[in-house]
N, C-alpha and C positions, 0 to 999 in steps of 0.2 A: 536518588538510587537509579542505577542504571536499569534499562529496559529488561536486559537479559537476566540481571538479579531479580527483577519483578517477576519474569516469567519462572524461574526457578521456584519462588515463595508460591505463585500460583498454582504451580504442579504439586507442590506439598499440600496446600490448602485443598485442591480438589481431588487429592488421593484420602485425605481423612474425611472428606465430605462425601466420598464414593460417587463423585459426578464423572461417569465413565466418558461421554461425549466429551466434554470439556478438557478433562485429562487428555484424551486422544488429540484434540486439537492443539493442546499446549505443548505436548510431546513433539508433535509434528513441528511445531515452530521451534523448539529447542534443538531439533535434530537439523533444520535447515541453517539455523545461526552458528551451530557448531562446525557444520561442514563449511560455511562461509569463514568461520574464525579459523579453522585449520588449511584453508586453500594455501598453495604454495606462495601467491602474491599478496596473501592477506596480513595485516598486523596481529599481533597477540591479543588485543581487545577488539570487539565489535561495538561501533558507536552507535548511539541512540537513532542516529540518522540513517545509518546502514541497516539497522535493525526494524526500522518503520518501512524501508524499501522491502525488505524481506517479506514483513508481514502483509504489506500491500500486495505484494506479488501474488502470495498464497492466497488472499481473499478474492484476487481477480481469476486465479486459477480455479478455485472452488465455484465462484459464480458461473464460469464457462461449464464446468463440469456438471453443476445442477442445471444448467439449460439443456444439456444434452441429455440427462437423466429424464427431466420433465418431457422432452420430445420424445422419448422411447417409453414414456407411460411406467418410468421406474420410480413409482412414489417413496418407496421405502429408501433408495439411495439418495433421491433429490431431498428428503427430509434429513438424512443424516448429513449430507454436503451443506445444507443451510444451517444447521446448528454448528457446525465448524467455522463457517464464514461469520456467523454473528459472534463467536469467540474472537476470532481474527480482528474483526471491525471494532471490536471493544477496546483494543490496543491502539487503534489508528486515531488520528485527530479528526474533529467534525469536518464533512465534506463541505467545501465552499458552495454557496448559493451561485446562481450564474450571475448576479449584479456584483457580488465580491469577486468572482473571477475575473469579470470585465474590468473592475477597477483595478486590481492586482495586474492585469496584463497592461494595461494603460499606464499605470506606474512604471513598469518595466521598461515598455517602449520608450517612455520619456527617459529613464535612466540611461538606457543604451544610445539614445538619440536616433532610433531607427525610424526609417521614412517610407521604405518600400520593401517589396518582397523579397529584394536582395538582402536584406537584413534579418530575415526569418530565423537563420541558424542562430545568429547572436542572441535574438530574443528567447528562443526556445532554449537555449543552453543555460541563460539566467533564470529563466520561468521554471525549468524543471528542478534546478537547485532550490529555489525559493518556493515552491509550491507544492514540493515532494510530500505525498501522502495527504494532502489536502484537496487535490485535484486530480482527477485521471489524466495521463498523459494525451490520449486522443482528444479530450475535452480542451485542454490547454492548447494544443496544435490547431484545432478549429477556430478558438478564439483569437489566437494570434493571427492567423491567415484572415480572418473576417475584419480584423482591426488595421491590418497593413493593406489591405486592398483599397 
């Protein structure tokens, strides 16, 4: 089942169970997916890979917003945001550990034949595609930079 269809089914389930916070988060995911689906340059269907990127972006934005709410002592908004982030993260693959990320980046460096910082763009392009949703882009970049130096 496509991730988009899974979200739709989960919306129905959350409505029946009267889970207000989960329903709000799922509707937010669906809204962003529909916007991506109907964009002028988009295909008629949204792939699971694109859907995961969208959900990862929403989770990152939610974490950033929650951090701001925490700084401003807005516990009510912080809690609400973290509930939504938890729902988003439920659809994402498990994050890679530092050791797994190192192994994956070493493998990609081997595949591309990269040997210096000049090849960072080549490695990052492939790593971003292969590790999408499994690791944060900033973490990937830091690891690639460390291994190429």
